[in-house]
C-alpha positions in Angstrom: -37.1 -4.2 -6.3 -33.6 -5.1 -5.1 -32.0 -8.5 -5.1 -28.9 -9.9 -3.4 -25.9 -10.3 -5.6 -24.6 -13.8 -5.2 -21.1 -14.4 -6.6 -19.4 -17.5 -7.7 -16.3 -18.8 -5.9 -14.2 -17.6 -8.8 -15.7 -14.1 -8.7 -15.2 -13.9 -4.9 -11.5 -14.9 -5.4 -11.0 -12.4 -8.2 -12.4 -9.6 -6.0 -10.2 -10.6 -3.0 -7.1 -10.6 -5.3 -8.1 -7.2 -6.7 -8.5 -5.8 -3.2 -5.1 -7.0 -2.2 -3.6 -5.4 -5.3 -5.4 -2.2 -4.6 -4.1 -2.1 -1.0 -0.5 -2.7 -2.3 -0.8 0.1 -4.9 -2.1 2.5 -2.2 0.8 2.0 0.2 3.6 4.0 -1.6 1.7 7.3 -1.5 3.9 10.1 -0.2 7.6 10.6 0.1 8.5 8.1 2.9 8.4 4.4 3.0 5.3 2.7 4.2 5.7 1.3 7.7 4.3 -1.2 10.2 4.3 0.7 13.5 4.1 -1.6 16.6 2.5 -0.2 19.8 1.7 -1.2 23.4 -1.9 -1.4 24.6 -4.4 0.2 24.6 -5.5 -0.5 21.0 -7.8 2.2 19.8 -11.4 1.5 18.7 -10.8 2.3 15.1 -8.0 2.8 12.5 -8.8 6.5 12.3 -8.4 7.1 16.0 -4.6 6.9 15.8 -2.4 5.5 18.5 -3.9 7.4 21.4 -2.2 6.6 24.7 -0.3 3.6 23.3 3.5 3.8 23.2 5.3 3.3 19.8 7.8 0.5 20.3 9.2 0.3 16.8 8.5 1.5 13.2 9.3 -1.2 10.6 9.9 0.3 7.2 8.7 -1.7 4.3 10.7 -2.4 1.1 10.2 -0.8 -2.2 7.9 -2.2 -3.5 6.2 -2.9 -0.1 5.3 -6.4 -1.0 3.6 -8.7 -3.4 0.1 -10.1 -4.0 -0.5 -13.9 -3.8 -4.1 -14.5 -4.6 -6.2 -12.9 -1.9 -3.1 -12.3 0.3 -0.9 -9.2 0.6 2.6 -10.3 1.5 4.5 -7.3 3.0 8.3 -7.2 2.9 10.5 -5.5 5.6 13.3 -3.3 4.2 15.8 -3.9 7.0 16.0 -4.8 10.7 14.2 -2.0 12.7 15.7 -0.3 15.7 13.4 -0.7 18.7 12.7 2.8 20.2 11.0 1.9 23.5 10.7 -1.0 25.9 7.3 -2.6 26.2 4.9 -5.4 25.3 3.6 -5.3 21.7 -0.2 -5.4 21.5 -1.2 -4.0 18.1 0.3 -2.6 14.9 -0.7 0.2 12.5 0.1 -0.1 8.8 0.7 3.4 7.4 1.3 4.6 3.8 4.2 6.8 2.7 2.4 9.9 4.0 2.1 8.3 7.5 -1.7 7.9 7.0 -3.3 4.9 8.7 -4.3 2.1 6.3 -5.1 -0.8 8.7 -4.6 -1.8 12.3 -3.6 -5.3 13.2 -3.2 -7.4 16.3 0.5 -8.0 17.3 2.3 -10.1 19.9 3.9 -13.5 20.4 2.4 -16.6 19.0 0.0 -18.2 21.5 1.1 -21.2 23.5 -2.5 -22.6 23.5 -3.6 -23.7 20.0 -7.1 -22.6 20.8 -6.0 -18.9 21.2 -6.0 -16.7 18.1 -2.6 -16.0 16.3 -1.9 -12.3 16.1 -1.7 -10.7 12.6 1.9 -9.6 13.4 3.7 -12.4 15.1 6.7 -11.2 17.2 8.8 -13.9 18.7 9.3 -12.3 22.1 6.7 -11.0 24.6 8.7 -7.8 25.4 10.7 -5.6 23.0 13.7 -3.8 24.5 14.8 -0.3 23.4 18.1 -0.4 21.5 17.5 -3.9 20.1 16.5 -4.7 16.6 13.4 -6.4 15.2 13.1 -8.6 12.1 9.5 -9.7 11.4 8.7 -12.9 9.7 6.9 -12.4 6.4 3.8 -10.4 7.1 0.7 -11.8 5.4 -2.5 -9.8 5.4 -5.3 -12.1 4.2 -8.3 -10.8 2.4 -10.3 -13.9 2.8 
């Protein structure tokens, strides 16, 4: 006989905070800094699929430590402005650990002009990135709620 585990709001919040802390602890594996890599379309079907035919626009190195935990949220911190490697329209981002292994993929792009449209996970203030320019992201919040 099995039963469904029903958790209190407090327990759900504790699990979400623990998950954010575990994600933060996982990022520094390897010898390089963790990164948020921003790509053009197409976005792959899964994190494990890698970038496929998408073009890497910019790799944003994260600070050491890569961020902080605020309740269920993981707040990632950029180390410095990132040099944009290619020109294109950002469509998605890949969070990788210090070994370059994928940890999460995220939507990316400019904030919507219509409030009914979803806000991308990684908000970029311009619709097109231009090679040779620099990118500074607003604080990046990955929510576990």
